[in-house]
C-alpha positions in Angstrom: 0.8 -19.6 15.8 3.5 -20.1 18.5 4.0 -17.7 21.5 6.9 -15.8 19.9 4.9 -15.1 16.7 1.8 -14.1 18.8 3.9 -11.6 20.7 5.5 -10.2 17.5 2.0 -9.8 15.9 0.6 -8.2 19.0 3.5 -5.6 19.1 3.0 -4.9 15.4 -0.7 -4.3 16.0 -0.1 -1.9 18.9 2.5 0.0 16.8 0.0 0.3 14.0 -2.6 1.8 16.3 -0.6 4.0 18.5 2.4 4.7 16.4 6.1 4.3 17.3 8.0 7.1 18.9 11.3 5.6 17.6 10.0 5.5 14.0 12.0 7.9 11.9 10.2 10.5 9.7 9.8 9.2 6.1 11.1 11.8 3.7 10.6 10.5 0.2 10.9 12.2 -3.2 7.8 12.0 -5.3 9.4 11.9 -8.7 12.7 10.4 -9.8 14.4 8.1 -12.3 15.6 4.9 -10.8 19.3 4.2 -11.1 20.6 0.7 -10.3 24.3 0.1 -9.8 25.5 -3.4 -10.7 29.3 -3.8 -10.4 30.7 -1.3 -12.8 27.6 -0.8 -14.8 24.8 1.7 -14.2 21.4 0.6 -15.5 18.9 3.4 -15.9 15.1 2.6 -15.8 13.3 5.7 -17.2 9.9 4.6 -15.8 8.7 8.1 -15.9 8.3 7.8 -19.7 5.5 5.2 -19.2 2.2 6.3 -20.6 0.1 3.6 -19.0 0.3 0.9 -16.3 1.3 -1.9 -18.7 4.3 0.1 -19.9 5.2 1.0 -16.3 5.0 -2.6 -15.1 7.3 -3.7 -17.9 9.9 -1.0 -17.0 10.0 -1.8 -13.3 9.2 -5.5 -12.9 12.9 -6.5 -12.8 13.8 -3.8 -10.2 16.4 -4.7 -7.6 16.9 -1.3 -6.1 16.7 -2.7 -2.6 17.3 -6.0 -0.8 13.6 -7.1 -1.3 14.2 -7.5 -5.0 16.7 -10.3 -4.4 14.5 -12.3 -2.1 11.1 -12.0 -3.9 9.5 -14.8 -5.9 7.3 -12.5 -7.9 7.0 -8.7 -8.4 3.6 -7.5 -7.2 2.8 -4.5 -9.4 -0.9 -4.1 -8.6 -4.2 -4.8 -10.3 -7.7 -3.5 -11.0 -9.3 -0.8 -13.1 -6.6 1.3 -14.8 -9.1 4.2 -14.9 -10.3 3.7 -11.3 -11.8 6.5 -9.2 -10.5 4.7 -6.1 -7.1 3.3 -5.3 -6.4 1.2 -2.3 -2.8 1.2 -1.0 -1.4 -1.4 1.4 2.1 -1.7 2.8 3.5 -4.7 0.9 2.9 -8.2 -0.4 2.6 -11.3 1.8 3.4 -14.9 1.2 0.4 -15.6 -1.0 0.9 -12.4 -3.0 4.6 -13.3 -3.5 3.6 -16.6 -4.9 1.0 -15.3 -7.3 2.3 -11.9 -8.2 -1.1 -10.3 -7.2 -2.0 -8.0 -4.3 -4.3 -9.0 -1.5 -5.0 -12.6 -2.5 -4.6 -14.3 0.9 -6.9 -14.3 3.9 -6.4 -10.5 4.3 -7.3 -10.1 0.6 -10.5 -12.1 1.0 -11.5 -9.9 3.9 -10.7 -6.8 1.8 -13.0 -8.1 -1.0 -15.8 -8.4 1.6 -15.1 -4.9 2.9 -15.4 -3.5 -0.6 -18.6 -5.4 -1.2 -20.0 -3.9 2.0 -19.9 -0.5 0.4 -21.1 -1.7 -3.0 -17.7 -1.9 -4.7 -15.8 -4.7 -6.4 -12.1 -5.4 -6.9 -12.7 -4.9 -10.6 -13.9 -1.3 -10.1 -11.0 -0.1 -7.9 -7.2 -0.4 -8.2 -5.2 -2.2 -5.5 -1.5 -1.8 -4.9 1.2 -1.5 -2.2 3.9 0.9 -1.0 6.5 -1.8 -1.8 6.2 -4.3 -4.7 8.2 -7.1 -3.2 7.5 -9.1 0.0 9.5 -8.2 3.1 10.9 -11.3 4.8 8.6 -12.8 7.4 6.0 -10.3 6.4 7.7 -7.6 8.5 7.0 -4.0 7.9 9.1 -2.6 5.0 12.1 -0.5 6.1 12.4 3.2 5.3 15.1 2.6 2.7 13.0 -0.1 1.0 10.0 2.3 0.8 12.2 5.1 -0.4 13.4 2.9 -3.3 10.0 1.8 -4.3 7.5 4.6 -3.6 8.4 6.5 -6.8 6.7 3.6 -8.6 3.6 4.1 -6.6 3.6 7.8 -7.3 3.9 7.1 -11.0 1.0 4.6 -10.8 -1.2 7.2 -9.1 -0.1 9.8 -11.7 -1.3 7.5 -14.5 -4.5 6.4 -12.8 -5.3 9.9 -11.5 -7.9 8.6 -8.9 -10.3 10.8 -7.0 -10.0 8.9 -3.8 -7.2 6.9 -2.0 -7.8 4.5 0.9 -4.7 3.7 2.8 -4.8 0.3 4.5 -2.8 0.6 7.8 -0.4 3.0 9.4 2.7 2.1 7.3 0.9 2.9 4.1 -0.5 6.1 5.5 2.8 7.4 6.8 4.6 6.5 3.6 2.1 8.0 1.2 1.3 11.2 3.2 4.9 11.6 4.5 3.6 12.3 7.9 4.5 10.7 11.3 1.3 10.1 13.2 -0.7 7.3 14.8 -3.4 5.3 13.1 -5.9 6.7 15.6 -5.1 10.3 14.5 -5.2 9.4 10.8 -8.6 7.7 10.9 -11.7 9.7 10.3 -9.9 12.6 8.6 -10.0 13.5 4.9 -6.5 14.4 3.7 -5.0 15.0 0.2 -2.3 13.6 -2.0 -1.9 15.5 -5.2 -5.4 15.7 -6.7 -6.9 12.9 -4.7 -8.6 12.9 -1.3 -7.2 10.4 1.1 -8.6 8.4 4.0 -7.0 5.8 6.3 -8.4 2.6 7.9 -7.1 -0.6 9.4 -5.1 -3.1 7.3 -7.2 -6.3 6.8 -4.5 -8.4 8.3 -4.8 -6.5 11.5 -8.5 -7.1 11.5 -7.9 -10.9 11.2 -5.8 -10.8 14.4 -8.1 -8.3 16.2 -11.7 -8.9 15.1 -12.9 -6.2 17.6 -11.4 -3.6 15.3 -13.8 -4.4 12.5 -16.4 -2.0 14.0 -14.0 0.8 13.6 -13.2 -0.3 10.1 -16.9 -0.4 9.2 -17.2 3.2 10.4 -14.2 4.2 8.3 -15.5 2.7 5.1 -19.0 4.0 5.6 -17.5 7.5 5.8 -15.4 6.7 2.7 -18.5 5.6 0.8 -20.3 8.8 1.7 -17.3 10.8 0.5 -17.2 8.9 -2.8 -20.9 9.4 -3.3 -20.6 13.2 -2.7 -17.8 13.4 -5.3 -19.7 11.4 -7.9 -22.8 13.7 -7.7 
């Protein structure tokens, strides 16, 4: 990684930990029908009619509601157990995910698999998805308008799965899902709620790859998450 990219990555990490005072509040609607305007035509995608994840994926996989839809290689819907008790939410696909159409399959995904294994969970038991379904250029954070266009799809996924627990991976995912402006440090260690699910927040695996010292904090977070899950399952 050259010096410029190292500086950019470092600044992103600092923002993910301490927040960004210039970051605008994210005000997103939870339910809406997507409408795409193409020249003089209006194409309506009534994805709210979907009864399961497969139907939902078919209804939204051609979405071009924001600029990310025009630059993607593959739409990354999500994968895992459609009846999962636990849903993991990241911010958006990276290069490997964009190539394969699957969430968390690169180095960060391999680390996520190990994190799950450390608390006796497998990828097949949980459901994994992102705030946005298409890769932001250069793996930058998704912009507010991109998240606003895409997050109704996540809300519908969560409505269909109806999980008991949600683990947000990183500050961007936490702020977007919870619609709350705060730092990662203030989110971590707390049990919050989204609809019927309890929500916790920890580091994004990609941040852990750049800053291995944060793995201790992540381990503390997922241990607490495991205890919460065990208490719910009793």
